[in-house]
PAKOLRO-557919 format. One line per field, with one value per residue (C-alpha): residue number from 1; residue in one letter; chain; y, x, z. Coordinates in steps of 0.001 Angstrom, whole numbers. Layout:
<recs>
pos <- c(NUM|...) $
code <- c(A|...) $
unit <- c(A|...) $
yy <- c(Y|...) $
xx <- c(X|...) $
zz <- c(Z|...) $
</recs>
This chain:
<recs>
pos <- c(1|2|3|4|5|6|7|8|9|10|11|12|13|14|15|16|17|18|19|20|21|22|23|24|25|26|27|28|29|30|31|32|33|34|35|36|37|38|39|40|41|42|43|44|45|46|47|48|49|50|51|52|53|54|55|56|57|58|59|60|61|62|63|64|65|66|67|68|69|70|71|72|73|74|75|76|77|78|79|80|81|82|83|84|85|86|87|88|89|90|91|92|93|94|95|96|97|98|99|100|101|102|103|104|105|106|107|108|109|110|111|112|113|114|115|116|117|118|119|120|121|122|123|124|125|126|127|128|129|130|131|132|133|134|135|136|137|138|139|140|141|142|143|144|145|146|147|148|149|150|151|152|153|154|155|156|157|158|159|160|161|162|163|164|165|166|167|168|169|170|171|172|173|174|175|176|177|178|179|180|181|182|183|184|185|186|187|188|189|190|191|192|193|194|195|196|197|198|199|200|201|202|203|204|205|206|207|208|209|210|211|212|213|214|215|216|217|218|219|220|221|222|223|224|225|226|227|228|229|230|231|232|233|234|235|236|237|238|239|240|241|242|243|244|245|246|247|248|249|250|251|252|253|254|255|256|257|258|259|260|261|262|263|264|265|266|267|268|269|270|271|272|273|274|275|276|277|278|279|280|281|282|283|284|285|286|287|288|289|290|291|292|293|294|295|296|297|298|299|300|301|302|303|304|305|306|307|308|309|310|311|312|313|314|315|316|317|318|319|320|321|322|323|324|325|326|327|328|329|330|331|332|333|334|335|336|337|338|339|340|341|342|343|344|345|346|347|348|349|350|351|352|353|354|355|356|357|358|359|360|361|362|363|364|365|366|367|368|369|370|371|372|373|374|375|376|377|378|379|380|381|382|383|384|385|386|387|388|389|390|391|392|393|394|395|396|397|398|399|400|401|402|403|404|405|406|407|408|409|410|411|412|413|414|415|416|417|418|419|420|421|422|423|424|425|426|427|428|429|430|431|432|433|434|435|436|437|438|439|440|441|442|443|444|445|446|447|448|449|450|451|452|453|454|455|456|457|458|459|460|461|462|463|464|465|466|467|468|469|470|471|472|473|474|475|476|477|478|479|480|481|482|483|484|485|486|487|488|489|490|491|492|493|494|495|496|497|498|499|500|501|502|503|504|505|506|507|508|509|510|511|512|513|514|515|516|517|518|519|520|521|522|523|524|525|526|527|528|529|530|531|532|533|534|535|536|537|538|539|540|541|542|543|544|545|546|547|548|549|550|551|552|553|554|555|556|557|558|559|560|561|562|563|564|565|566|567|568|569|570|571|572|573|574|575|576) $
code <- c(M|R|T|A|H|S|H|A|P|D|T|P|A|P|D|T|P|A|P|R|R|A|A|A|T|L|A|V|T|A|A|A|T|T|L|A|L|M|N|Y|T|A|P|M|L|T|L|P|A|T|A|E|A|F|G|T|P|S|S|A|Q|A|W|L|L|N|G|T|P|L|G|L|A|A|L|L|L|V|A|G|A|L|A|D|A|H|G|R|R|R|V|F|L|L|G|T|L|A|L|G|V|T|T|A|L|G|A|F|A|G|T|T|A|L|F|T|A|A|R|I|A|Q|G|A|A|S|A|A|I|L|A|G|S|L|G|L|L|A|D|A|Y|P|S|G|R|D|R|I|R|A|T|G|V|W|G|A|S|V|S|A|G|I|A|L|G|P|L|L|A|A|V|L|S|L|T|D|W|R|L|A|Y|L|A|L|G|A|A|T|L|A|T|A|V|T|G|A|R|T|L|T|P|P|R|T|G|G|G|G|G|P|A|S|T|P|T|G|S|G|G|G|P|A|P|S|P|E|R|T|A|D|T|L|A|P|E|R|T|A|G|T|P|A|P|S|P|E|R|T|A|D|T|L|A|P|E|R|T|A|G|T|P|A|P|S|P|E|R|T|A|G|T|P|A|P|S|P|E|R|T|A|D|A|L|A|P|E|R|T|A|G|T|P|A|P|S|P|E|R|T|A|G|T|P|A|P|S|P|E|R|T|A|D|A|P|A|S|S|P|A|G|R|A|G|G|G|G|R|P|D|L|A|G|A|T|T|L|A|L|A|L|G|A|L|L|T|A|L|T|L|G|R|D|G|W|L|R|P|A|V|G|V|L|L|L|A|S|A|V|L|L|A|L|F|V|A|V|E|R|R|R|K|D|P|M|I|D|L|G|L|L|Q|R|P|A|F|R|A|S|T|V|G|A|L|F|T|G|L|A|V|I|G|L|F|S|V|L|P|S|L|L|M|R|G|Q|G|V|A|P|L|A|A|A|G|L|F|V|L|W|S|G|T|S|F|V|V|A|L|Q|A|R|R|L|A|G|R|I|S|A|P|Y|Q|L|A|L|G|F|V|L|S|A|A|G|V|L|P|L|L|G|T|V|D|A|P|A|V|P|W|P|R|L|M|A|G|L|V|V|A|G|A|G|S|G|L|L|N|A|A|L|P|R|L|A|V|D|S|V|P|P|E|R|A|A|M|G|S|G|A|N|N|T|A|R|Y|I|G|S|A|A|G|V|A|L|M|L|A|L|S|A|T|D|P|D|T|A|F|A|A|S|A|A|L|A|L|A|G|A|A|L|T|V|A|G|S|P|R|R) $
unit <- c(A|A|A|A|A|A|A|A|A|A|A|A|A|A|A|A|A|A|A|A|A|A|A|A|A|A|A|A|A|A|A|A|A|A|A|A|A|A|A|A|A|A|A|A|A|A|A|A|A|A|A|A|A|A|A|A|A|A|A|A|A|A|A|A|A|A|A|A|A|A|A|A|A|A|A|A|A|A|A|A|A|A|A|A|A|A|A|A|A|A|A|A|A|A|A|A|A|A|A|A|A|A|A|A|A|A|A|A|A|A|A|A|A|A|A|A|A|A|A|A|A|A|A|A|A|A|A|A|A|A|A|A|A|A|A|A|A|A|A|A|A|A|A|A|A|A|A|A|A|A|A|A|A|A|A|A|A|A|A|A|A|A|A|A|A|A|A|A|A|A|A|A|A|A|A|A|A|A|A|A|A|A|A|A|A|A|A|A|A|A|A|A|A|A|A|A|A|A|A|A|A|A|A|A|A|A|A|A|A|A|A|A|A|A|A|A|A|A|A|A|A|A|A|A|A|A|A|A|A|A|A|A|A|A|A|A|A|A|A|A|A|A|A|A|A|A|A|A|A|A|A|A|A|A|A|A|A|A|A|A|A|A|A|A|A|A|A|A|A|A|A|A|A|A|A|A|A|A|A|A|A|A|A|A|A|A|A|A|A|A|A|A|A|A|A|A|A|A|A|A|A|A|A|A|A|A|A|A|A|A|A|A|A|A|A|A|A|A|A|A|A|A|A|A|A|A|A|A|A|A|A|A|A|A|A|A|A|A|A|A|A|A|A|A|A|A|A|A|A|A|A|A|A|A|A|A|A|A|A|A|A|A|A|A|A|A|A|A|A|A|A|A|A|A|A|A|A|A|A|A|A|A|A|A|A|A|A|A|A|A|A|A|A|A|A|A|A|A|A|A|A|A|A|A|A|A|A|A|A|A|A|A|A|A|A|A|A|A|A|A|A|A|A|A|A|A|A|A|A|A|A|A|A|A|A|A|A|A|A|A|A|A|A|A|A|A|A|A|A|A|A|A|A|A|A|A|A|A|A|A|A|A|A|A|A|A|A|A|A|A|A|A|A|A|A|A|A|A|A|A|A|A|A|A|A|A|A|A|A|A|A|A|A|A|A|A|A|A|A|A|A|A|A|A|A|A|A|A|A|A|A|A|A|A|A|A|A|A|A|A|A|A|A|A|A|A|A|A|A|A|A|A|A|A|A|A|A|A|A|A|A|A|A|A|A|A|A|A|A|A|A|A|A|A|A|A|A|A|A|A|A|A|A|A|A|A|A|A|A|A|A|A|A|A|A|A) $
yy <- c(-20248|-18654|-15485|-12340|-13425|-16407|-17339|-17456|-16959|-13562|-14056|-17447|-18048|-17594|-20431|-17687|-14081|-11785|-9537|-12724|-13762|-10484|-10564|-13719|-12911|-9872|-12074|-14500|-12153|-9970|-13115|-14140|-10662|-10686|-14128|-13021|-9485|-11386|-14052|-11027|-8986|-11996|-11877|-8216|-9937|-13178|-11807|-11409|-15517|-16344|-15006|-16733|-20033|-19982|-17789|-15251|-12721|-8686|-7998|-10561|-10191|-7894|-11341|-12983|-10018|-9375|-13002|-12367|-8828|-10323|-12752|-10423|-7800|-10253|-12276|-9836|-8559|-12323|-13631|-10646|-11431|-15048|-13879|-12157|-15113|-18027|-16457|-14691|-16874|-19975|-18105|-16498|-20123|-21513|-18872|-19207|-23375|-22560|-19839|-22183|-25207|-23228|-21368|-24587|-25787|-22471|-23363|-26406|-24318|-25132|-22333|-18951|-19852|-22568|-19850|-17258|-19616|-20552|-16840|-15931|-18737|-17545|-14387|-15664|-17713|-14059|-12627|-14685|-14038|-9875|-10304|-12303|-10506|-7274|-8403|-10677|-7836|-5702|-8287|-8762|-4839|-3618|323|2668|3087|-522|-869|2000|452|-3035|-1448|-110|-3217|-5110|-1835|-2388|-6158|-5238|-3101|-6327|-8151|-5841|-5557|-8866|-10618|-9280|-9740|-13870|-14286|-12462|-14090|-17626|-17362|-17100|-20769|-21344|-18736|-21641|-22053|-18894|-20318|-23902|-21354|-19273|-22239|-24173|-20935|-20127|-23794|-23329|-20481|-21827|-24466|-22389|-20057|-23663|-24023|-20265|-18278|-19749|-20907|-19563|-21800|-23460|-24527|-27592|-27394|-26430|-22666|-19850|-19034|-15641|-14075|-13790|-10190|-9331|-6248|-4576|-7842|-8917|-12227|-13633|-14299|-18026|-18842|-19353|-15580|-14070|-10487|-9613|-10346|-7853|-4987|-4637|-1784|-3769|-4702|-8428|-6891|-4925|-5839|-7960|-5375|-4354|-5692|-3549|-4632|-7662|-10820|-13411|-11139|-12086|-15768|-16758|-20453|-20668|-22162|-21332|-23063|-22975|-21732|-20171|-18017|-19222|-18277|-16215|-14296|-12340|-12445|-14118|-13261|-16098|-17421|-15385|-18092|-18665|-16000|-13447|-10715|-9052|-5826|-7366|-8594|-4921|-3090|105|53|1535|-274|2191|2266|868|-2663|-2720|-1287|-4184|-3580|-3786|-7533|-8044|-11677|-12756|-16421|-15787|-12499|-10658|-11927|-8909|-9985|-14248|-14922|-17971|-17429|-16755|-13270|-12994|-9837|-8368|-6720|-9373|-11823|-9792|-11947|-13432|-15915|-17639|-17816|-16183|-12985|-14963|-12928|-9785|-11754|-12846|-9378|-7809|-10431|-9754|-6311|-6114|-8939|-6774|-3670|-5578|-7067|-3590|-2224|-5051|-4293|-600|-780|-1710|1150|2672|3660|-294|-1392|-4553|-1862|708|-2559|-3858|-519|-406|-4176|-2989|-295|-2034|-5153|-2434|-1109|-4547|-5071|-1732|-3177|-6173|-5180|-2958|-5708|-7933|-7859|-9262|-7767|-8197|-4620|-2532|600|2786|2898|5179|7742|7680|10549|8440|5013|7391|8615|5022|3367|6178|6349|2492|2782|5416|3521|620|2944|5282|3216|-160|154|1993|-124|-3371|-2875|-593|-3266|-4951|-1532|-1210|-4513|-4156|-198|-385|-3737|-3686|-7007|-8818|-8267|-4569|-3809|-5769|-3944|-449|-1941|-2803|750|1905|-674|-710|3028|2245|-386|1948|4819|2954|1412|4998|6654|5713|9060|10921|9651|12631|15150|14216|12636|9523|10932|13662|11058|9649|12918|13443|10381|10492|13984|12277|9628|12024|13845|10928|9779|12801|12458|9269|10736|9951|7580|4238|5917|7450|6963|5662|5223|8214|6325|9441|10787|7317|6169|9686|9311|5788|7195|9806|7779|5236|7106|8074|4571|3769|6456|5275|1353|2434|4895|2360|-460|1882|3969|982|-576|2996|3665|1169|-359|-2654|-5765|-4799|-4924|-7811|-6437|-2884|-4731|-6218|-3463|-1279|-4167|-4886|-1200|-1238|-4635|-3130|-116|-2140|-4643|-1616|561|-2495|-3168|671|1076|-1562|-18|3506|2366|265|3600|5795|5097|8921|8803|5974|8270|11209|8950|7895|11136|12704|9814|10523|14002|12948|10765|13390|15543|13205|11541|14839|16279|16601|14885|16665|17343|15794) $
xx <- c(-2478|-93|1613|1631|4797|3767|6166|4877|6407|6614|6216|4252|4340|1522|371|472|2244|-538|-135|-594|-3589|-4826|-3920|-5889|-9017|-9248|-8695|-11164|-13463|-13093|-13280|-16623|-17862|-17198|-18851|-22002|-22102|-21352|-24469|-26634|-25911|-25539|-29781|-29469|-27827|-29935|-33175|-34300|-33047|-34383|-37950|-38130|-36854|-39390|-42266|-42314|-44876|-43288|-45009|-43477|-40204|-39044|-39187|-36240|-34092|-35565|-34978|-31491|-32159|-35097|-33506|-30469|-32491|-35337|-32003|-29427|-29668|-30524|-27012|-25544|-27028|-25908|-22294|-21911|-23578|-21877|-18613|-18185|-16019|-18320|-21320|-19050|-18009|-21366|-22940|-20610|-21022|-24553|-24648|-22250|-25047|-27964|-26292|-25705|-29195|-30542|-29175|-31746|-34811|-37241|-39600|-39930|-41345|-38663|-35991|-37306|-36703|-33534|-32787|-34112|-32133|-29201|-29873|-29787|-26826|-25668|-26562|-24321|-21496|-22187|-22526|-19753|-17312|-17122|-17537|-14219|-12324|-13328|-11265|-8404|-8047|-8965|-8605|-6491|-5143|-5341|-8853|-9532|-7496|-9328|-12759|-11676|-10325|-14057|-16156|-13597|-14523|-18479|-17827|-15669|-18696|-21049|-18848|-17793|-21322|-22770|-20084|-19397|-23227|-23343|-20159|-21473|-24933|-23725|-23446|-26450|-27182|-27631|-23777|-23266|-24540|-23127|-19964|-20260|-21449|-18383|-16302|-18256|-17685|-13899|-13825|-15433|-12663|-10046|-11747|-12045|-8570|-7540|-9317|-8024|-10316|-9857|-7506|-8874|-7390|-7743|-11368|-12452|-13080|-11987|-9064|-7555|-8101|-4836|-5805|-6561|-4476|-4180|-3461|-683|415|-2090|-557|-749|-3497|-508|-516|-2026|-3395|121|1930|-598|-179|3183|2254|792|3316|3284|1486|-1037|-4559|-6992|-8338|-11697|-14853|-15337|-11971|-12290|-13413|-11040|-7890|-8396|-8271|-4471|-5550|-8332|-7169|-8378|-11854|-12742|-16512|-16404|-14076|-12466|-13282|-9721|-10744|-13529|-12435|-15385|-18061|-20131|-19494|-21787|-24354|-24072|-27231|-25262|-24217|-20658|-22395|-23991|-20358|-19529|-21275|-19878|-20250|-24106|-26019|-24539|-21093|-19149|-17425|-13515|-11256|-9540|-6303|-7444|-8779|-5884|-4730|-7195|-8169|-12010|-12503|-15468|-17024|-15776|-12175|-12415|-13800|-15769|-16594|-19794|-20747|-20930|-22192|-25670|-24158|-22724|-25740|-27648|-30218|-30937|-27793|-27659|-31702|-32640|-34981|-37606|-40858|-38740|-36905|-40628|-42540|-39387|-39542|-43337|-43487|-40764|-42476|-45715|-43825|-42292|-45566|-47215|-44331|-44490|-48163|-48107|-46666|-50136|-51625|-50620|-54170|-55678|-56810|-54449|-51656|-53138|-53919|-50785|-48616|-50863|-49914|-46097|-46471|-48493|-45877|-43283|-44742|-45037|-41706|-40535|-42844|-41190|-37948|-38565|-40283|-37461|-34996|-32039|-33256|-31694|-31089|-30782|-33019|-31329|-28306|-30447|-29888|-26460|-25938|-22992|-25318|-28109|-26065|-25212|-28119|-29999|-26727|-27347|-30795|-30679|-27804|-29966|-33043|-31453|-27958|-28465|-32062|-31434|-28031|-29949|-32497|-30043|-28555|-31915|-33409|-30755|-31043|-34574|-35010|-31726|-31050|-27802|-26085|-25358|-22052|-21890|-24587|-22131|-19380|-21025|-22085|-18446|-17641|-20067|-18805|-15302|-14954|-16591|-14107|-11055|-12528|-13501|-9572|-8505|-11160|-8859|-6985|-10108|-9815|-9186|-9767|-13731|-16222|-17562|-21240|-19984|-18111|-21765|-23165|-20430|-20991|-24743|-23850|-21738|-24263|-27173|-24986|-24089|-27489|-28985|-27096|-28631|-31779|-33164|-30765|-32739|-35422|-32989|-32880|-28975|-27168|-25157|-21995|-20247|-23068|-23873|-20326|-19522|-22365|-21634|-17902|-19462|-21811|-19376|-17181|-20167|-20975|-16911|-17311|-20308|-19242|-16055|-17625|-20262|-18753|-16635|-19018|-21144|-18502|-17328|-20712|-21138|-19296|-17167|-19090|-21966|-19766|-21716|-24826|-23662|-22936|-26333|-28039|-26438|-26528|-30271|-30871|-29025|-30774|-33953|-33331|-32113|-35378|-37540|-35652|-35655|-39443|-39358|-37345|-38750|-42414|-41496|-39440|-42609|-44010|-40979|-37390|-36583|-38849|-36799|-33823|-35366|-36669|-33042|-31558|-33979|-33421|-29782|-29958|-32484|-29593|-27069|-29091|-30436|-26903|-25053|-28056|-26466|-22937|-19665|-17692|-14605) $
zz <- c(41707|38964|39838|38158|36661|34910|31997|28504|25294|24247|20478|19635|15626|14211|11119|8660|8622|9415|6147|3749|5768|5345|1958|1379|3017|563|-2396|-1533|-412|-3793|-6088|-4291|-4663|-8081|-9237|-6960|-8973|-11925|-11618|-10645|-13998|-16354|-17389|-18703|-21857|-21743|-21170|-24568|-25430|-21663|-22114|-25270|-24227|-21717|-22966|-20832|-21133|-21259|-17810|-16543|-17788|-14646|-12419|-14560|-13269|-10039|-8253|-7080|-5661|-3758|-2356|-1232|51|2069|3604|3888|7416|8104|6627|8886|12033|11657|10394|13568|15670|14458|12250|9288|7584|8411|6584|3984|2705|3267|923|-1723|-1654|-1913|-4942|-6982|-6357|-7221|-10164|-11598|-10704|-12726|-15913|-15911|-15277|-17907|-16940|-15695|-12410|-11873|-13038|-10944|-7765|-8741|-8970|-5414|-3880|-5834|-3949|-525|-1039|-2485|453|2955|628|856|4684|5523|3283|4681|8255|7124|5363|9377|10899|8736|8293|11584|10814|9100|5603|4886|5523|3103|451|1289|1209|-2230|-3666|-2431|-4148|-7360|-7126|-7433|-10355|-11748|-11348|-12841|-16265|-16312|-16140|-18824|-21036|-20045|-20764|-24335|-25511|-23963|-25227|-28842|-28584|-25508|-22686|-20015|-20522|-18576|-15811|-16127|-15881|-12903|-10867|-11433|-10966|-7679|-6635|-7142|-4979|-2119|-2081|-2421|542|2869|2488|2648|5024|8456|11172|14611|16505|19684|23020|24560|25710|22028|22837|20376|20405|19500|16441|14262|13337|16769|16819|13724|11809|14041|15433|18297|21652|22857|25467|27763|28114|31108|31809|33254|29931|28427|30991|31874|33820|36680|39354|41022|44120|41686|42188|39614|37327|37610|35960|33182|31837|29152|31372|29961|30521|34038|34368|35084|35629|32924|29873|26322|25890|29667|29894|33147|35083|38005|41672|41761|38520|40176|43590|45162|42432|41192|37535|35061|33975|29787|29110|30896|28476|28525|29780|32467|33913|33537|36807|35868|31858|31284|28291|25637|26442|23187|24083|24894|21970|20016|21567|24769|23965|21539|22479|25094|25237|24116|21967|21286|18118|15792|16141|15755|12206|13501|17255|18508|19608|23286|23848|22483|19855|18630|18946|16847|15550|18762|19350|16143|15659|12637|12967|10685|11379|10789|7261|6439|6430|4786|1700|1874|1453|-769|-2969|-2838|-3975|-6812|-8028|-8037|-9975|-12568|-12837|-13251|-16715|-17488|-15923|-12439|-11892|-11811|-8061|-8241|-7985|-5651|-3322|-3567|-2509|-39|1443|1068|3093|5793|5577|5806|9127|10390|10055|11780|14552|14723|14803|17946|20017|19743|22138|19259|16244|12694|12415|15322|14544|17014|13937|12026|14761|13538|10514|8936|8805|7607|4881|4358|4309|1786|-421|-752|-1511|-4115|-6330|-6218|-7683|-9601|-10753|-10661|-11855|-14828|-16116|-15469|-18167|-20560|-22656|-22996|-24089|-26719|-28381|-28541|-29762|-31547|-32903|-31161|-31278|-27707|-28044|-28879|-25861|-23509|-24637|-24031|-20371|-19877|-21109|-18177|-15645|-16634|-16030|-12297|-11390|-12451|-10630|-7240|-7077|-7240|-4961|-1843|-2717|-1804|1572|4108|1609|1694|4036|2569|2556|384|-1955|-2336|-3480|-6037|-6986|-7484|-9387|-11833|-12612|-13146|-15722|-17575|-17593|-19469|-22873|-22795|-23548|-26786|-27716|-27820|-30261|-32442|-36168|-35748|-32483|-31291|-30308|-29274|-26935|-25618|-25198|-23255|-21099|-19877|-19169|-16667|-15033|-14577|-12964|-10705|-10317|-8998|-6515|-5204|-4832|-3371|-433|455|1782|3805|5627|6035|8300|9732|10846|13005|16288|15297|16545|14607|10948|9821|10438|8894|5793|5561|6320|3839|1327|1959|1166|-1979|-3456|-2090|-4305|-7285|-7327|-7337|-9509|-12202|-11967|-12166|-15061|-17322|-16197|-17175|-20528|-21787|-23508|-23827|-22632|-22032|-19105|-17484|-18128|-16747|-13555|-12923|-13341|-10668|-8194|-8288|-7596|-4579|-3365|-3426|-1307|1088|1697|2397|4668|8020|7091|8125|5059|6620) $
</recs>
């Protein structure tokens, strides 16, 4: 048996310096997120040409825009659970690869149904990218100002993707609208290849078990597997008894090598080795069910870390195993997808009459299915979304903020280019330029929003973003039906609304990961983005339905929803 003074190298050489590794993670995740959002927004400029090519009636054109948000909303929570259980790097890369393939295939669709199916598949792939990317950033930037900067860059990549997608589509549609999807598919496949080479996989010991994450302690180099618990706790002397069970299990086994599945007898002083089914909480008698997991500093450098510290290590705790230890919550995903599908269909049919019986039946079905989803999640021991997180004010603010960002902001600006092209005869490139003015402003503001950190809390930053968005939308009233395009008023409104969107995009990802325990970062990301894209899918259908009779009704509804979002996000939230 090894003694308390076992010798081990103090400073193992990492494969890649931690700062470079973190920067590479940020670059790849931001690039993939940008491409996912470019794919999301490209149909905004190709909608007229796509509808003409497929012969899509106006009452069904919402599906050409809503395929991707439907796939996103239905599978983001499942993707978050799989990322926590099977590794964020793995899920992220598979999602990037799948997005590249399905986007390229969508370019060859010949009917509305096939194109919509391809868009739903692209939304599912984008779900894996978005859920995995924020989890990877949480690993690479554990806390502090570096995390604020990283999530600000990620939020800016969202704004960049929203801006560049329509611009690319407008330019390439001058030749053929399908070229935009071929180009996006090729770029996404290239990003998947780059990510496979750049994102560092977890190191394994001889037994093939997960090694410690390189970013185990603030991004510093990971200790070698040979380091024992005593090299991590200098204050223990040679005669100090072994640590108590509540200390991280893998720091207690001097003779256990990296990859050994069960602890040695000496490790637990006679305590039998836990079965694979036993969780981390079962190994700590003193820890109650609600006690937070050990801090990153405590487990940094251990041979078998918790899932939040290793990008591809499967989760060992119930929190990390959200989703059934890798088993997708198909019942929850199915009921959520059906509820959203019924809602979108009702909103799409509503443009032909809100009092039609079919609309009422579909809205009722959506409510029943949503209640069934809640019931399914409450009954599961390992739900894809822990509804108990809603008791956290910050998590509620994050979820409500994301939902109303989709409803009020993404919903309106997804259809604005089409409204301007049809109502004012604006050329596609001019419409794309106006859209870039809005989303470009959002991009710049998202990058600079980190300066607000420490001055106002994230929920209040969300509220400010909603207020600015509403203030920017109000000048748009009357622009679509005006005898001539009121360019100064239109551009001023887009700049103000873009600033509000930038504040929203910067605050939402930070609040998504900060409002949940570290081991549930992917679940928090998935829940936040699910709410955003449920809101955007419903918002697109609602804005198209309202604008069918009067575009100003859609503008007024967007402003009212933004103000409601501002009020709800700050309810019960601290100012700082």
